[in-house]
C-alpha positions as CSV (number, residue, x, y, z in Angstrom):
1,X,53.8,-21.0,91.1
2,X,55.4,-20.5,87.7
3,X,52.3,-22.0,86.1
4,X,50.1,-19.5,88.0
5,X,52.3,-16.5,86.9
6,X,52.2,-17.8,83.3
7,X,48.4,-18.1,83.4
8,X,48.1,-14.5,84.7
9,X,50.4,-13.2,82.1
10,X,48.4,-14.8,79.3
11,X,45.1,-13.5,80.7
12,X,46.5,-9.9,80.8
13,X,47.8,-10.3,77.2
14,X,44.4,-11.4,75.9
15,X,42.5,-8.7,77.8
16,X,44.8,-6.0,76.4
17,X,44.3,-7.4,72.9
18,X,40.5,-7.3,73.3
19,X,40.6,-3.7,74.7
20,X,42.7,-2.6,71.8
21,X,40.2,-4.1,69.3
22,X,37.2,-2.4,71.0
23,X,38.8,1.0,71.2
24,X,39.4,1.3,67.5
25,X,42.8,2.6,68.2
26,X,44.5,0.2,65.9
27,X,43.3,-0.9,62.4
28,X,42.9,-4.5,61.5
29,X,44.8,-5.7,58.5
30,X,42.7,-5.3,55.2
31,X,41.9,-8.4,53.2
32,X,41.3,-7.4,49.6
33,X,38.4,-9.4,48.1
34,X,38.5,-10.4,44.4
35,X,37.2,-7.6,42.2
36,X,34.5,-9.7,40.6
37,X,33.0,-10.4,44.1
38,X,33.1,-6.7,44.9
39,X,31.3,-5.8,41.7
40,X,28.6,-8.4,42.1
41,X,28.0,-7.3,45.7
42,X,27.7,-3.6,44.6
43,X,25.2,-4.6,41.9
44,X,23.2,-6.5,44.5
45,X,23.3,-3.5,46.9
46,X,22.1,-1.1,44.2
47,X,19.3,-3.5,43.2
48,X,18.3,-3.8,46.8
49,X,18.3,0.0,47.2
50,X,16.1,0.4,44.2
51,X,13.7,-2.2,45.4
52,X,13.6,-0.6,48.8
53,X,13.0,2.9,47.2
54,X,10.2,1.6,45.1
55,X,8.6,-0.1,48.1
56,X,8.9,3.1,50.1
57,X,7.2,5.1,47.4
58,X,4.3,2.6,47.3
59,X,4.0,2.7,51.1
60,X,4.2,6.5,51.0
61,X,1.4,6.7,48.5
62,X,-1.0,4.4,50.3
63,X,-3.1,6.4,52.7
64,X,-1.7,9.8,51.7
65,X,-4.5,12.5,52.1
66,X,-5.4,14.5,49.0
67,X,-7.7,17.5,49.4
68,X,-10.3,18.1,46.6
69,X,-12.2,21.3,46.7
70,X,-15.3,21.7,44.4
71,X,-17.4,24.8,44.0
72,X,-20.9,23.6,44.4
73,X,-23.4,20.6,44.3
74,X,-26.0,22.8,42.7
75,X,-24.7,22.1,39.2
76,X,-24.7,18.4,38.0
77,X,-21.3,18.5,36.5
78,X,-19.5,19.4,39.7
79,X,-21.1,16.4,41.4
80,X,-19.8,14.2,38.7
81,X,-16.3,15.8,38.8
82,X,-16.1,15.4,42.6
83,X,-17.3,11.8,42.5
84,X,-15.0,10.8,39.7
85,X,-12.0,12.4,41.4
86,X,-12.7,10.7,44.7
87,X,-13.3,7.3,43.1
88,X,-10.1,7.4,41.0
89,X,-7.9,8.8,43.7
90,X,-9.1,6.1,46.2
91,X,-8.5,3.4,43.6
92,X,-4.9,4.7,43.3
93,X,-4.4,4.3,47.0
94,X,-5.0,7.8,48.4
95,X,-7.3,9.0,51.0
96,X,-9.5,11.9,49.8
97,X,-11.0,14.9,51.6
98,X,-13.7,16.0,49.1
99,X,-15.6,19.3,50.0
100,X,-18.2,21.3,48.2
101,X,-18.5,25.0,49.0
102,X,-22.1,25.9,48.0
103,X,-20.7,28.6,45.7
104,X,-19.6,30.6,48.7
105,X,-16.1,31.9,48.5
106,X,-15.4,32.2,52.2
107,X,-16.7,28.6,52.7
108,X,-14.2,27.4,50.1
109,X,-11.4,29.4,51.8
110,X,-12.2,27.7,55.1
111,X,-12.4,24.3,53.6
112,X,-9.0,24.6,52.0
113,X,-7.5,25.9,55.2
114,X,-9.0,22.9,57.0
115,X,-7.6,20.5,54.4
116,X,-4.1,22.0,55.0
117,X,-4.4,21.8,58.8
118,X,-5.7,18.2,58.5
119,X,-2.5,17.1,56.8
120,X,-3.4,17.0,53.1
121,X,-0.2,16.5,51.0
122,X,-1.7,17.9,47.8
123,X,-4.7,20.1,46.8
124,X,-6.9,19.8,43.8
125,X,-9.1,23.0,43.6
126,X,-11.9,24.0,41.3
127,X,-12.3,27.5,42.5
128,X,-15.4,29.6,42.9
129,X,-13.6,32.9,42.4
130,X,-10.1,32.3,41.0
131,X,-8.8,35.5,42.6
132,X,-10.0,34.9,46.2
133,X,-7.8,32.1,47.5
134,X,-4.6,34.0,48.3
135,X,-4.4,33.3,52.0
136,X,-4.9,29.5,52.0
137,X,-2.7,29.1,48.9
138,X,0.1,31.1,50.6
139,X,-0.2,28.6,53.5
140,X,0.0,25.7,51.1
141,X,3.1,27.1,49.4
142,X,4.9,27.8,52.7
143,X,4.3,24.1,53.7
144,X,5.4,22.8,50.3
145,X,1.9,21.5,49.4
146,X,1.5,21.3,45.5
147,X,-1.7,22.7,44.0
148,X,-3.5,21.6,40.9
149,X,-6.1,24.1,39.6
150,X,-9.0,21.9,38.4
151,X,-10.9,23.2,35.3
152,X,-10.9,26.8,36.6
153,X,-7.6,28.6,36.6
154,X,-6.7,30.1,40.0
155,X,-5.5,33.6,39.4
156,X,-2.8,35.8,41.0
157,X,-1.2,33.1,43.0
158,X,2.3,31.7,42.6
159,X,1.3,28.6,44.6
160,X,-0.4,27.0,41.6
161,X,1.8,24.1,40.4
162,X,-0.3,22.8,37.5
163,X,-3.6,23.5,35.7
164,X,-5.8,20.7,34.3
165,X,-8.8,21.5,32.2
166,X,-10.4,21.0,28.8
167,X,-9.5,23.3,25.9
168,X,-11.9,26.0,26.9
169,X,-11.1,28.3,23.9
170,X,-12.0,25.3,21.7
171,X,-15.3,24.8,23.6
172,X,-16.4,28.3,22.6
173,X,-15.0,27.9,19.1
174,X,-17.0,24.8,18.5
175,X,-20.2,26.5,19.7
176,X,-19.5,29.4,17.3
177,X,-18.7,27.1,14.4
178,X,-21.9,25.2,15.0
179,X,-24.0,28.4,14.8
180,X,-22.1,29.5,11.8
181,X,-22.9,26.4,9.9
182,X,-26.4,25.9,11.2
183,X,-27.4,29.5,10.4
184,X,-25.6,29.5,7.1
185,X,-23.7,32.7,8.0
186,X,-21.0,32.2,5.5
187,X,-23.5,32.2,2.7
188,X,-25.7,35.0,1.4
189,X,-29.1,35.4,3.1
190,X,-31.2,37.4,5.4
191,X,-29.8,38.6,8.7
192,X,-30.3,36.3,11.7
193,X,-31.2,37.5,15.2
194,X,-29.1,36.2,18.0
195,X,-28.6,36.8,21.8
196,X,-25.5,35.9,23.9
197,X,-25.2,34.3,27.4
198,X,-22.0,33.4,29.1
199,X,-21.2,32.6,32.7
200,X,-19.6,34.0,35.9
201,X,-17.1,36.8,35.3
202,X,-15.2,35.5,38.3
203,X,-14.5,32.2,36.4
204,X,-11.5,32.7,34.2
205,X,-12.8,30.0,31.8
206,X,-15.6,32.3,30.8
207,X,-13.4,34.6,28.8
208,X,-12.0,31.6,26.9
209,X,-15.5,30.2,26.2
210,X,-16.9,33.6,25.1
211,X,-13.7,34.6,23.3
212,X,-13.6,31.4,21.3
213,X,-17.2,31.8,20.2
214,X,-16.9,35.5,19.4
215,X,-13.7,34.9,17.4
216,X,-16.0,33.0,15.0
217,X,-19.2,35.1,15.3
218,X,-18.0,38.7,15.7
219,X,-17.3,39.3,12.0
220,X,-21.0,38.4,11.3
221,X,-22.2,40.9,14.0
222,X,-19.9,43.5,12.5
223,X,-21.1,42.9,8.9
224,X,-24.8,42.7,9.8
225,X,-25.4,39.0,9.1
226,X,-26.1,38.6,12.9
227,X,-28.3,41.1,14.6
228,X,-28.4,41.4,18.4
229,X,-31.8,43.1,19.1
230,X,-31.0,43.6,22.8
231,X,-27.8,45.4,21.9
232,X,-26.0,43.3,24.5
233,X,-22.7,42.0,23.1
234,X,-20.0,43.0,25.6
235,X,-18.8,40.3,28.0
236,X,-19.9,42.3,31.0
237,X,-23.4,42.6,29.6
238,X,-23.9,38.9,28.8
239,X,-22.2,37.4,31.9
240,X,-24.3,35.3,34.3
241,X,-23.2,35.4,38.0
242,X,-22.4,32.0,39.3
243,X,-23.7,30.4,36.1
244,X,-27.1,30.6,37.7
245,X,-30.1,29.3,35.6
246,X,-32.6,31.5,37.3
247,X,-30.5,34.6,36.6
248,X,-30.2,33.6,33.0
249,X,-34.0,33.0,32.8
250,X,-34.7,36.4,34.3
251,X,-32.5,38.1,31.8
252,X,-33.9,36.2,28.9
253,X,-37.5,37.1,30.1
254,X,-36.5,40.7,29.9
255,X,-34.9,40.4,26.5
256,X,-38.0,38.6,25.1
257,X,-40.4,41.2,26.5
258,X,-38.4,44.1,25.1
259,X,-37.4,42.7,21.7
260,X,-39.3,39.5,20.6
261,X,-42.8,39.8,22.1
262,X,-44.1,41.4,18.9
263,X,-43.5,38.3,16.7
264,X,-39.8,39.1,15.9
265,X,-38.1,35.8,15.3
266,X,-35.1,34.8,17.5
267,X,-32.9,32.6,15.4
268,X,-30.2,31.6,17.9
269,X,-28.9,31.9,21.4
270,X,-25.3,31.4,22.2
271,X,-25.1,29.9,25.7
272,X,-21.7,29.1,27.1
273,X,-22.9,26.2,29.2
274,X,-26.0,24.1,30.0
275,X,-27.1,25.9,33.2
276,X,-27.4,29.2,31.3
277,X,-29.0,27.4,28.4
278,X,-31.6,25.8,30.7
279,X,-32.5,29.3,32.0
280,X,-32.9,30.5,28.5
281,X,-35.0,27.5,27.6
282,X,-37.3,28.0,30.6
283,X,-37.8,31.6,29.6
284,X,-38.6,30.7,26.0
285,X,-41.2,28.1,27.2
286,X,-43.0,30.7,29.3
287,X,-43.0,33.8,27.1
288,X,-41.8,33.2,23.5
289,X,-44.2,32.2,20.8
290,X,-42.1,32.4,17.7
291,X,-40.0,29.9,15.8
292,X,-37.7,28.0,18.2
293,X,-34.1,29.2,18.1
294,X,-30.9,27.2,17.9
295,X,-29.4,27.0,21.3
296,X,-25.8,25.9,22.3
297,X,-24.6,24.6,25.6
298,X,-21.8,22.8,27.4
299,X,-21.5,19.9,29.9
300,X,-24.3,17.6,28.6
301,X,-26.3,17.9,31.8
302,X,-29.2,15.4,32.0
303,X,-31.9,18.1,31.8
304,X,-30.3,19.6,28.8
305,X,-29.8,16.3,27.0
306,X,-33.5,15.6,27.5
307,X,-34.2,19.0,26.0
308,X,-31.9,18.2,23.1
309,X,-33.8,15.0,22.5
310,X,-37.1,17.0,22.6
311,X,-35.7,19.6,20.1
312,X,-35.3,22.4,22.7
313,X,-31.5,22.6,22.5
314,X,-29.4,22.0,19.4
315,X,-26.0,20.9,20.9
316,X,-23.9,20.7,24.0
317,X,-20.1,20.5,24.1
318,X,-19.2,17.3,26.0
319,X,-16.4,17.5,28.5
320,X,-16.1,13.9,29.8
321,X,-15.3,14.4,33.5
322,X,-14.0,10.9,33.6
323,X,-11.3,11.9,31.2
324,X,-10.3,14.9,33.2
325,X,-10.4,13.0,36.5
326,X,-8.2,10.3,35.1
327,X,-5.6,12.8,33.9
328,X,-5.6,14.7,37.2
329,X,-5.1,11.5,39.2
330,X,-2.1,10.7,36.9
331,X,-0.7,14.2,37.7
332,X,-1.2,13.8,41.4
333,X,0.5,10.4,41.3
334,X,3.5,11.8,39.4
335,X,4.0,14.6,41.8
336,X,3.5,12.5,44.9
337,X,6.1,10.0,43.6
338,X,8.6,12.9,43.2
339,X,8.3,13.4,39.5
340,X,6.8,15.9,37.1
341,X,3.2,15.8,35.8
342,X,2.4,15.4,32.2
343,X,1.5,18.6,30.4
344,X,0.7,19.6,26.9
345,X,0.4,23.4,27.0
346,X,3.0,25.9,28.2
347,X,1.8,29.0,26.5
348,X,-1.9,29.7,27.0
349,X,-2.6,30.1,30.7
350,X,-1.1,33.0,32.5
351,X,-2.6,33.5,36.0
352,X,-1.0,36.9,36.6
353,X,2.2,35.4,38.1
354,X,3.3,33.6,35.0
355,X,2.4,30.8,32.7
356,X,1.0,27.8,34.5
357,X,2.0,24.4,33.1
358,X,-1.3,22.9,31.8
359,X,-2.8,19.7,30.5
360,X,-5.7,20.2,28.1
361,X,-8.3,17.5,27.3
362,X,-10.3,17.7,24.1
363,X,-14.0,18.6,24.1
364,X,-16.5,17.1,21.6
365,X,-19.8,18.3,20.2
366,X,-22.9,16.3,21.1
367,X,-26.2,16.6,19.2
368,X,-29.3,14.5,18.9
369,X,-27.5,12.5,16.1
370,X,-24.7,11.2,18.3
371,X,-25.7,11.5,21.9
372,X,-26.4,7.7,22.2
373,X,-22.9,6.8,21.2
374,X,-21.2,9.6,23.2
375,X,-23.3,9.4,26.4
376,X,-25.0,6.0,26.7
377,X,-22.8,3.6,24.9
378,X,-19.8,5.2,26.6
379,X,-21.4,4.5,30.0
380,X,-21.6,8.2,31.0
381,X,-25.4,7.9,31.4
382,X,-27.9,5.1,31.3
383,X,-30.7,5.2,28.9
384,X,-33.2,5.4,31.8
385,X,-31.5,8.6,33.0
386,X,-32.3,10.4,29.8
387,X,-36.0,9.3,29.6
C-alpha cells in the first residue's frame, strides 16, 4: 500500500513539473556560453542571413515582368530598340511585355494600362507624345511601379524615376559642326543655301537636336553665310509630325518647286534624323536637278546607310541601340534589386516637375569613310544588309 502511495506521489510530482515547464510560468536557469562561441555563432547567423537575402533577390528577379512600351514599328530604329531591350532583359532573367503602339497615343496609353494590370513591376517607356501619359503613369506611381523614360523624356509627370537616352544636344551639335566644316562656313566665301528639317514637336528630343545644331549654325544664318531660301527657320516651321518620311518629302517638294526649280543650288539640308532625311532624298530624286546637297541624318537606318554609300547622304549620327539597351537593363536590375540606378546627368532634363536623373550615352558620327568599322565590324549590320 505504501509502495502504491509513493508511486502516485511521484507521478503527481512529475506531472506538475511538466505542466510548469509547458506553461512558461517559471524560467529555466540560464547557462552562459563562452563568449567566443557566441561570437562565432553570430557571425555564422549573419553570413547565413546575407546568403539567404542574396538568394531571395535572385529568385525575386527571375520571372519578374517588365513592361516595355515602344512607339512604332514603322521606323527601323524602334524595332531594333525593342528587340535589344527584350533580348537583354530576358537574358538577365526577366519576363518582358513588349508592345508597339503604331504611333497612336491612345493605343500606347491602353498598352501601358494593361501592363500595369497584368502585374508589371517596372515600366520602360519610349513615348509617342511625352505629355499624354498622365493617367497610366499616375496609376504606376500609386502602385509603386518605377518608370524609366527611354530615349524620349516623358513630360509633366512626377512618376518618372529615371531617364536613359543619348546626349541629344550633342547629336544636333555634331550635325551642325559637320555642316560647318563641310561647307567651310568659318572661312571667307560665297553664301551657301540651306534648308532645315527636324522631327515631331511632341518629341522632347527634337528641341535638343534642333537646338544643338542651331547653336552652331545660327550665327551663319544671321551673318548671311547661310541663306534659307524658303525663309523657314523657326522650330515650328521645320518640324515634321511623327518624323514621317512622306511628310518630309511633301514639304521638300514644295520647297524645291518654290525656290530651287530655276537652277538655284541647294548646298545643304540639315535633317535631324534618317526618316526625315529619307523624305528629303526622295524629293530631291524626283524634282531637283542641281548639284547634290550635303545631307545630315541620325540613327544609321539601313536605307540611309545605302544612300550614304551611294553619295546621297553625307553623314548620320550613330546611336548604338545595343549600348542604350544594355545601360537600361543595368538600371532596371539595380532598381529591382532595391538599389539606385547609375546616372551621369543631374542638370539637363527637367520634365516640368523637376530634374529627372539621367544616363546619357555618347553618339558618334558615321560617314562613308568609317561606316564599315562602326556598323559592320561591330556586328550592328551584316555586309549583305547594306548591299
